[in-house]
N, C-alpha and C positions, 0 to 999 in steps of 0.2 A: 439411552440417556434420559435422565429425568428432566422434564422441562419446567420452566417457570409457569406459574398460573397466568393464563391469558396469552401465552406465547403461541403464535400461529405455527402449525405444522407445515414445513416447507417441502416442496418437491425437490428431487435430486437436481443438482446443478449440472448443466450440460457441459461436457468438456470443451465443446466448440465455443460456447459462450465464455467460459473461463479464459481460454487462451486468446479468444478474440478480444476480450476486454483488456488483457495484458498487452496485446499488440497495439490496441487503440491507445492505451496509456503511453506506450513507447512513442507512437506517432505524435501524440499530443505534446509530449516532452520535446520531441524534435521540432515541432512547429513553434512551440514556445521559445526554444533557443534561437530560432531563426526570425522570431518576431520583432516587434518594436523595441522591447527592452533588452533583447539579447539574453544572456544568462545572468539575470539579476539575482543577487544573493537571497532576496526575500521571496522569490517565486517558489511555489510548491513543486515537489517532485512527484508527479503523477504515477510514475512507475513504482516508487516506494509505497505510495498509498494503495495502489492496486495489489502489489505483492503482499503487503501486510493484511489487507482484507481477505485475499484468497488463502493466505497461509493460516489465518485464524479460522476461516469457515471451511476450508477444504485442505487440511494439512497433508492428506495422503496424495493429493494431486499436484499441489503447488508447495514446494519446499525449498530447501537450501540450494539444490542443484539448479532449479529454475531461476532462483534469485541470482546465482552466480552467472548464468547465461545472460540474463537481462542486464546485469551489471557490466559485463563485457561489451554488450551491444551499446549501452549508454556511453561507456568509455570510448569506444571507437567513434561514435557520432560526435562527441564533444571534443575529441582530440585530447582527452585527459590522460594522465598517467595510467597505463594499462593495468587494471586491477583495483583502481581506486574505488570506483562505484561497486565493483564486484565484491570487494571486501566489506564495504558498508552494507550492501544489500544482503549479503550472506549472514552477517551478524544480526541484521534487522530481522531476517527470516527466522533465524535460530531463536531470538528473543520472543518473536511472535508465537512460535511453536511452543515455547516454554510456558507462556501465559494463556494460550488459547482456550483451555477448558475453563479457567476461572473467569476470563474476560466475557465469555458468552452468557454468563449468569447475570450480567449487568445490562441495563438499558443502554441505548445508543449514546445519549449524552454523557453518561458515566464512562462509557468506553472511550469517548474522545479524550477525556482527561487521562485515562490510563495508557493510551497509546502515545501520548505526548513525550514521555521519556524515551520511548523507542525511537521516535523520529529525531529527538535531540541527540541520542547516542549515534545514530546513523550520520547525522551532519557533523558531529564531533569527529567521527572516524574519517570522513571525507576530508575535513579540514586538517586533521593531523597528518594524514598521508600527503596532502598537498603541501603543507608547510615543511614536512621532512624532505620533500623533493625539491624544495627551494622556491615554491610558488609564493605569490603575493597574498596577503591577508585581504579577504573580500570586504571587510568592514563590519561594523556592528549590526548592520541590517540582516546578517546571516542568522541572528537570533530569532528573527521573525518567521523564518521558513518552517521550523517545526510547529510553531503556533498556528500558522496558516494551514498547514497540513492537518493538524488536529481539529481545526475549525471546519475543515472540509469533510471530516470523517462521517458526520451524520448524512450529508448529501451523498457521499460515495456509498454508504451502507444502504440507503434507500434505493439508489439507482441500480446497484449490482444485485440486490435481493429481489427486485421487482419481477423478473421472469420466474422466480421460484415461488412466488406468492399466489399466482393464479391457480384456480381450481382446474383439475383435469377434466372433470365432468360435473358442471354445476347442477345441483339437484336440490330440491327443497327437503328431501329426506336425508341427504348426506351433507352436513354443514362443513365438513373438513375439506 
């Protein structure tokens, strides 16, 4: 792959770190749902953030099947209609795979603007399934969730790429 000028060469991502970060995002979602606000409509979906990140950066390891699995786990935890989050995460993962090559050419702030429609589509699918099943409308604050997730994109990118940016053997003669 041709790299942008000034882009750092990354180490391979550890599968243990990838799956550990996805499980940590799932636990963070669970803690957030049991927390002070409950499941507030404006709260970010950390599983969706982590899935999009790893689907863009490691599409051969994290894809539609893992998005479906984590969607089912979120549905079970929240007591939602079984398949609601699974469908939303699957579509989200598919869209992330569709744009992952183009997205990596941009800087992280530009990427945040480009993943905003993906998060909005995911929340629209969740809302559509919920409304078709007879659920209540969560209110206009639902429109803030994709914006908050997009605003968290630079932080997530820095945190999840940190283990790949360290040099294996630092040496004055090998700057990579």
